[in-house]
Every structure is written in structure tokens, then in C-alpha cells.
N, C-alpha and C positions, 0 to 999 in steps of 0.2 A: 831706537831712533835711526841707527846706522842701516838696519835692514829696511826700514821704511824709505829712507833716502835712496838706497840702492834700487828698491823696487820702482820708485818714481822715475829714476834715471833710465831704467830698462824700458819702462812704458813710454817715456819720451823718445828713446832711440827707436822703438818699434813704430811709433807714430810717424817719426821723421822718415824712416825707411819706407813705410807704406805710402807716405806722401810723395816721396821721390819716385817710387815705382809707379804710382798713379800718374805723376806728371810725365814720366817717360812713355807710358802707354798712351796718354793723351797726345803727346808730341808725335808718336809714331802714327796714330790714327789720322791726325790732321795732315801728316805728310803724304797720305794717300789721296789721290784725286780721281774722281770718276767723271769721264767726259761722255756725253751723248753726241756722237757725230753721225748725223743723217740717220738716226735710229739705231746705231750700233754703239754699245757701251764698251768703253775702254777704261781700265783701272791701271794707274801708273803712279809713280812718285812725283812729288812736287819738283824735286831737283832735276828730274828728266825733262819736264816741260819748260823749265827755266834755264836749260843748258845754253841756249843761244840768246844773248841779250838783244833787245829790240825786235824779237820775233813776235808774231801774233799771240802764240801760246804764253810766252813769258809775260806779255802785256796783260793778258787776261788774269793770270795767277797773281801778278803783283798790282792789279787794280788800275793799270793805265788804260786798259781797253774794256769797255762795258760789254757784257755777254749775258744773254737771257738764260734762264734756268728752265728745265723741264718740270713735269709734275712731281718728280721725286727729288727735286732740288739739285740735280746735276747740271753742270754747264752744258748748254746746248749749242752746237755749231752746225749750221746748215750746209754741210759739205758732203763729199762722197765718203760714206762710212767704210766701204770695202777698201778703198785706196788708202785710207788713213792709217791702216796697219803698217804700210811702208814708210809713212811719215814718222810714226812712233818708233819703228825699228831703226830708222836713221838716227833719231834722237838718242836711242839706247846704245847703239853700236858706234856712232860717229862716222859711219861710212854707208854707202849705198849698196845694199845687198838685195837682189831681186831674184825670184824663182826663174828657173829655166823656161824659156818660151814666153816670157813676159812681153806683151805687145802694147801696153797702154802708156808708153813714154810721154806722149803729148798731154794726156790727161794728168799724169803724175807731175809733169812740169808745171801745169797750171795750178795744181794743188800746192806745190812747193812755193810758188809765187804768192798765193793767197796767204799761206802761213808765214810768209816773209822769211823764208829760209833760203838765202842766196846760195849758200854752199851746196845745198841739195839740188836746187834748181839748175845750177851749173853742171853738177854731176849727171843729172838726168839728161840734159841737153847733149852733153859730151857722149854719153852712151848711145843716145838716139842717132847722133851723127855717125858714129862708128858703125852702127847696124845698117844705116842707109848706104854707107860706103861699101860695106861688106856685101850687101845685097846686089850691088852693081858688078861685083867681081864673079867670074865663073869659077865654080868649084868642080874639080876633076877627080874622079874616082876610078881606079883600075883594080880589078880582081883577076889575077892570073894563076893558072894551075898548070904546071909543067908536067905533071904526072911522073916527076922524077924524085926519087927518094931524097936527094941532096938539096932539092929546091922546094918541093912541096907547094904550099899555097901562099901567095903573096898579095897583100892588100896595101895599095898606095892611095893616099888622098892628100891634096895640098891644103886641107883644112885640118889642123891638129885636133880641134875639138871633136871632129867626126871620128878620128882614130881613137880618141879617148872614149867616145860613146860605144864604138865597136868593141873595144877591149872590155868595158864594163859589162856589156851584154854577153860576151863570150865567157867571161868569168862566171856569170850567173848560170849560163847553160852548162858549163863544164862542172860546176859545183853540184848541179842537180844530178849529174851522172857519177862523178867520182869525187876528186878532192882538189879542185882548183886549177888555177892558171899555171901551166908549166913554166918554170923559170928559164928553161933553155930556149924558149921561143924568143926570137929577135924582135924587139919592140923599140921604135923611135917615135918622134913626134909626128912623122908622116907615113911610117911603114910598120906593118905587122907581118912577120914572115913565119909561117908554120912549117918547120922542117921535121925530118926524122919520122917517117911513117912506115908501116908495114901493111901488106895486104893479107887479109884473113882468107880462110878457105873459100868463102863465098865471094871473094873479090873486094870486099869492103876494106877501105884503107883506114887503119887505126892510127891515131896520133900517139907517138911514143913519148914516154918520160924516161929519165935516166935509169930508173929501176925496171924498165921494160913494161910498165903498166901503161894504160892509155886513158886519156881524158874523155874523148868522144871521137866520132868519125870525122874525117876531113870534109866529107860532103855536108855534114851537119854544120860545121864551122862556116863553110861557104854559103850555105842556105841562110844562116843567121846574118851573115854580112850583107847578102842581097836584100833580105827583108828589112834590115835596119836602114839600108840605103833608100829603099822605096818609101819607107815611113818618114824619112827625113826630107823627102821631096826630090830626090835624084830621079832622073829618067834615063832609061837605057839608050845608049847611043849606038854601040856596035857590040856584036858577040861573035866570037870565032869558034867554028866547029860545034854547031848545035845539032848535028846529025843524030845524036843519041836521044833526042826528044825532049830535053829539058835544059834550061839555061844553067841549072846547077852543074851539069856535066860539061859545060863549055870550057874551052882552054883559056879564053880571055873574055872579060866583060868590061866595057867602058861606059861610065855614067857621067852625066854632067848635071849641074844645078845652077 
């Protein structure tokens, strides 16, 4: 009798355990929501969509706002499907994070207003205003080459973000040749200065590291800086001593944007 009772208890425990596991799986599945936004499908969690009370998405999920369904039973929202990824990323991260070069601020602000996300709308408008203000300011870039070992190549720009872009490009170029960005190069938010170079037998100037190895030629670094400037919309204002046939060999180059 005791064995039978014990067996029944074990069976009951297994059934309860299976029932609880089934309920958890069911809860997990129902917490996932699929949205069809302008033909683009997005899968996210219920808690993400309901993060901001009184928003359009929170109203849909909690039944305050009626929303049609597509043929597969997903919520259908007739808005910009591509831009919605930025809406969803904002809900996930709690802050506005946009890719470099993003130019659809006005459209995104309209989407934020439609989805009744006041915080996002304000963040987009603030970003837009800063970009418009920055576009009115002249950006100055100077690339000087003193041909002196103690001075080397100097890049100055009043836009720190361009200096950061130049540095990342040069890191990429130098890694493709040897082993990275030399620590002894002087770098600030507005200036990069390449010092300590030697001339090889054929006259090429090699950028030195502390162990006397080189990353790449000084001319290569100057060329990369010039190409990056042109790609970023800078235009050449003046160049000093271009008698050697190429702006890469100029003593000084001045760009504006």
C-alpha cells in the first residue's frame, strides 16, 4: 500500500511539474508580439511595447486602441516599416541611437508623434536642431607637412568628430601594413601630429615607432587624410608649394566645409 501511495504521489508531482512547465512556455510565447509595420515584420516582447504608458503601442497591446490584423493574424500598422526599427530600438534602449549619416530626422519625428512617444519626438527634434546649427558653422581643416623630423605631419580640424574619423581610418590603414596606431603619436580632440620619421634610401619617409619599426609612409598618411576630407565634403581652399606635381607633396593644405 505504501509503495502504491508513493507511486501516486510521484505521478502527481510529475503532472504538476509538467503543468507548470507548460504554463511557463505558454506565458513566454504569449509575451512575444509580432507586428507588421508597412509590410515589415518585427518580433519583440510585450514589455518592450508597453514600456511607455499612454503610447500608441501600449494602447494596442492593452486593448485601449483598436488595430487591424494582417492575413497571418499579426497586428498591422500602416506606417514606415524601415523607420520603425529606430522606434523599436528606442523602446529597447531607452535612448535615441541612430546610424552615422542619418538624414531622415523630420520623418522620424513624425513617426514618433504618431506612436505618441513624446520623449523620442523631443530627442529627434533636438538632434535635428543641433545638426542644422552645425551645418551653418564653417569647418576648417589644415594639413601641414614641415618636412622636419621633429614636426612631421600635422592635421588640425575644429570638428572633433572629423579628427576621430581620420584616426579610425589611419588605424585601419596602418593595421593593413603592420601593427596598429603608434602610441607616441600626439592625438587630441582637434589635432593629430605624426612625429619621428626617417628617410629611406629611395627618399620615402617612414613613420617610426619606439622600436624603430614603421607603420607606413608619411605620404600614405597624408593621402588618407586628404581622401577622407574630400569624401566628407571638404573642399580645397589653398595649397602651398605644389610645384612637385601633387597635392600630397604640398607643404600645407587648407580645406573648408
